[in-house]
N, C-alpha and C positions, 0 to 999 in steps of 0.2 A: 681486485679493485673494489673498494667500498663506495657506496653511494648513500648520501644522507638525504632523506626526503622528510620534509616537515609534516607535522600532523595535519595542518591545513591543506597541504597538497594531497595527502592521502584521502582526506575527506572529500576533496573536489573530485578525485579520481573515482571514488565510490559513488558519489552523487551523479557524475556523468555516466557511469556504467548503468545506474538505475534508470536514468532518463532514457538511455538507449534501449534498455531492456523493455520498458513499458511504452515508450513514445515513438521510438524510431526502429521498429522491428519489422519482420516480414509477416507478422500475424494480422496486420491491419491496425486500424485505429482502436485505441483503448476507449471503450464506451462505458457508460454507467447508467444505472437505473435505481431510482429511489424505491424503498419499501412501499407497499401499498396497503391501504386498509381494505375491508371487505367490499367497499364500493368502488374500488379502483382509484381512489385519491392518493396522491403522493404523500408519504410521511417523511419527516426529516430525521427519523431515528436510525435508519440503516440505508446504506448505499452499496450496491454490488457493482464492481468493476470487472469488465470482461472484454474479450476480443471476439469479433464476429457478431452474429445475430444472438439476441437474448434467448436463452434456453437451448440454443444450438451451438453457441460459441464456447470458448475456453475461458473459464473463470481465472481471474488474476488475484483479486483480493476483495475483502468486504470491510466496510467501515461501519462502526456502531457507536451511537451516542449513549449516554447514560439512560435515556428514556427507554431504550430497547431492553434493558436488563432490570432485574430486581435490585432493590436498594443495596443489598449486600455486595454487589459487583461494581457500584458506582465509583469506588476509589481507583479502579483501573481504567476508567473510561475517560475519553473516547478510545476505542479499541480498533485495531486493524487485525483481521485474520487473513494472512497471506496464504495463497494456495501452495500446497506442499512442493510442487514442481519449481516454483519460483523461489521459495524459501531454501530449498536444497541447492539451487543454482547459485544463489547469493552466498550461502554458507560455504559452498565449495571453493569460492573465490576469496571471500573476505572473513570467514568464520562468522562471528556474531557482530563484527564491527560495522556492518552495513545498516544497522537499525536506526541510528541517529540520522545518517544521510537520507534514509528512506522516509523518516518522519518529515525532514525538511522538504523532500520532493513532494509529499502529499500536501504540505502546507503551501508550498510555492505554486504548484500546478492546480490544486483543487480548493485552496483556502479552507482546509479542514485541519483541525488540531488532532494530534494523536498523542496519547499518553502511553499506551501499551501496544506492542506488536507481538502477535502470537500465531 
């Protein structure tokens, strides 16, 4: 028996899976911390997302704006660097098709634009 699933439905399935992975899991709440300058002031050029306590918890991914990088890297920004564990989990289920739904998740939940996921 063959089933036809529309591309929109597949994207919704991937998006829901990503939300469950990062928002509805047994690791607790997904927290985030802004990059800080030498005086402890929050900077808007980088944000680290993690589960648990900062420094003791499990990293999930990091978001970087163009201000974080040298000008030669700006064309790829903003960038998300996803932790290998989560990248492998998503790749094992969806190959690399999860990237666009992941960008949508970041935009919808955290109001952050993403151009590159690595």
